[in-house]
C-alpha positions in Angstrom: 154.2 101.9 128.7 152.2 103.9 126.4 148.8 102.9 125.0 147.5 103.6 121.6 145.6 106.6 122.3 149.0 108.2 123.4 150.5 107.4 120.3 150.1 109.6 117.0 149.5 107.5 114.2 152.5 107.7 112.5 154.4 107.0 115.4 152.1 103.7 116.1 153.2 102.8 112.5 157.0 103.4 114.0 156.7 101.0 116.9 155.2 98.2 114.6 157.4 98.2 112.0 160.1 97.8 114.7 158.8 95.5 116.4 158.0 93.5 113.2 161.7 93.8 111.9 163.1 92.3 115.7 161.1 89.5 115.2 161.9 89.1 111.6 165.4 89.3 112.4 165.1 86.7 115.3 163.4 84.4 112.8 166.2 84.7 110.2 168.8 84.0 112.6 166.7 80.9 113.5 166.2 79.8 110.0 169.6 80.4 108.9 170.5 78.0 111.6 168.0 75.2 111.0 169.0 75.9 107.1 172.7 75.0 106.8 171.8 71.3 105.6 169.0 71.9 103.4 171.0 72.7 100.1 167.9 73.4 97.8 164.9 75.8 97.9 162.4 72.6 98.2 164.6 71.6 100.9 164.7 74.8 102.7 160.8 74.9 102.5 160.2 71.4 104.0 162.1 73.1 107.1 160.5 75.7 107.4 157.1 74.0 107.5 158.4 71.3 109.7 160.0 74.3 112.2 156.4 75.8 112.4 154.5 72.7 112.7 155.8 72.6 116.2 154.5 76.0 117.5 150.7 75.7 118.0 150.7 79.0 118.6 151.2 80.1 115.0 149.5 80.0 112.0 149.6 78.0 109.1 149.2 81.2 107.1 152.8 82.1 108.1 154.7 79.5 106.8 153.1 80.2 103.4 154.4 83.8 104.1 158.0 82.6 105.3 158.4 80.7 102.4 157.1 83.1 99.8 159.6 85.4 101.4 162.4 83.0 101.1 161.8 81.9 97.5 162.8 85.2 96.8 166.4 84.2 97.0 168.4 80.7 96.5 170.1 79.0 99.4 173.5 78.0 98.9 175.2 75.2 101.2 177.8 75.8 103.6 181.4 78.2 102.6 178.9 79.6 99.8 177.5 83.0 99.7 173.8 82.3 101.8 171.6 83.4 99.7 171.3 84.4 95.4 168.6 86.6 93.4 166.5 84.1 91.5 165.4 85.9 87.9 163.4 83.0 86.9 159.8 84.5 86.0 156.6 82.3 88.9 154.5 82.4 85.5 157.4 80.5 84.2 157.4 77.7 86.8 156.2 73.7 85.3 153.6 72.2 87.0 156.1 69.5 88.3 153.6 67.2 90.1 151.5 67.5 87.0 154.7 66.5 85.0 155.2 63.6 86.9 151.4 62.3 87.0 151.1 62.2 83.4 154.4 61.0 82.5 153.7 57.5 84.9 150.3 57.0 82.8 150.8 53.9 81.0 150.1 53.1 77.0 146.9 50.8 77.1 144.6 49.7 74.2 141.1 50.9 74.0 139.9 47.0 75.3 142.9 47.1 77.7 141.3 51.1 79.3 137.5 49.4 79.1 139.1 46.6 81.6 140.1 48.7 84.2 138.1 49.4 86.9 136.9 53.5 87.1 139.3 54.3 90.1 141.7 53.3 87.8 141.6 55.1 84.8 143.1 58.3 85.4 146.2 56.3 85.8 146.6 55.0 82.1 146.6 56.6 78.7 144.5 55.9 75.5 142.8 56.7 72.3 139.5 55.3 71.4 140.1 52.9 68.5 144.3 53.4 68.9 145.9 50.5 69.6 149.3 50.9 68.0 152.2 51.6 70.7 154.2 54.0 68.8 150.8 56.1 67.6 149.9 56.2 71.3 153.2 57.3 72.2 154.0 60.2 70.0 150.1 61.3 71.0 151.2 61.4 74.7 154.2 62.7 73.9 152.7 65.7 72.4 150.5 66.2 75.8 153.5 65.7 78.0 155.4 68.7 75.9 152.3 70.8 76.2 152.8 70.5 80.1 156.5 71.0 80.2 156.2 73.8 77.8 152.9 75.4 78.7 151.7 74.8 75.0 148.2 76.1 74.0 145.5 74.0 72.7 146.4 75.5 69.0 150.0 74.6 69.2 149.0 70.7 70.5 146.2 70.6 67.2 149.1 71.9 64.9 151.3 69.3 66.4 149.4 66.8 66.4 147.7 67.9 62.9 151.9 67.4 61.2 151.8 63.5 61.9 147.9 62.9 62.3 147.3 61.2 58.5 150.7 59.9 58.3 149.9 57.1 61.5 146.6 56.8 60.5 144.6 58.8 62.7 143.4 61.5 60.6 139.9 62.9 60.1 138.9 62.6 63.8 138.9 66.7 63.8 139.7 69.4 65.9 136.7 68.8 68.6 138.1 65.5 68.9 141.9 66.5 69.5 140.7 69.5 71.9 138.8 66.6 74.5 141.6 64.8 74.4 143.4 67.5 75.3 141.4 69.5 78.0 141.0 66.0 79.7 144.7 64.8 79.8 145.6 68.3 80.6 143.0 68.8 83.7 143.5 65.6 84.9 146.8 65.8 85.3 146.7 69.3 86.5 144.1 68.3 89.5 146.3 65.0 90.1 148.9 67.3 90.6 147.3 70.0 92.7 145.8 66.8 94.7 149.6 65.9 95.3 150.1 69.5 96.8 147.5 69.4 99.0 148.0 66.4 100.8 151.3 67.3 101.2 150.0 70.4 103.4 146.9 68.1 105.0 148.6 68.5 108.7 148.1 72.0 108.4 145.0 72.6 106.4 142.9 69.3 107.3 139.7 70.5 105.8 138.9 71.0 102.2 135.8 72.8 100.8 133.6 72.0 98.0 132.2 75.2 96.0 129.7 74.5 93.3 128.5 76.9 90.5 124.9 76.4 91.5 123.9 77.3 88.0 120.9 75.6 85.7 123.4 72.7 84.7 124.9 71.7 88.7 124.2 68.3 89.6 121.3 68.1 92.5 124.6 65.9 94.4 127.2 69.0 94.1 123.9 71.3 95.6 124.1 69.7 98.9 
């Protein structure tokens, strides 16, 4: 067997590329067999992660690389073309978990919100000094639209400004509505991200907290 020293850099790259290609073909054939019943990208992803979880010598990052490569195609069921190119811009993908979380938030009055335990307040939606369910539903709908369509703060402010006076919630100013927007968007996105992380907790059981460590960082967050 030749050693690395006996190979030129170009020849070594060729050997490595050929070995990687052969391994890739073996993986592809194995995955094809297991993916016949997946029927969707989500099913394909779950199958890949399930398969790799049984192979202890493989690092979990391999799963991410494989799944990322499979996102370039859409799996078709038996009898159809195996793969079909996806034209969707990855930056236009919706935050599915965040949207699901936000839609399930129950509309509550200020009194009901105050009565909730702190641990459950993120699961309800309310506005200060607003008890009317129709008004709450209208604002909730505008926030959900921003999540669904990737709307900006300015777009949200413009939409709210179009009905705030008619619904008796005018005169609160942009700073108030900016707080409503930012708090609800971040709560939903963080909840969605948490759900994504929990799906991978078997492969990545440790999280690391990173603080900014500036003059505004709380003492407890510095530890």
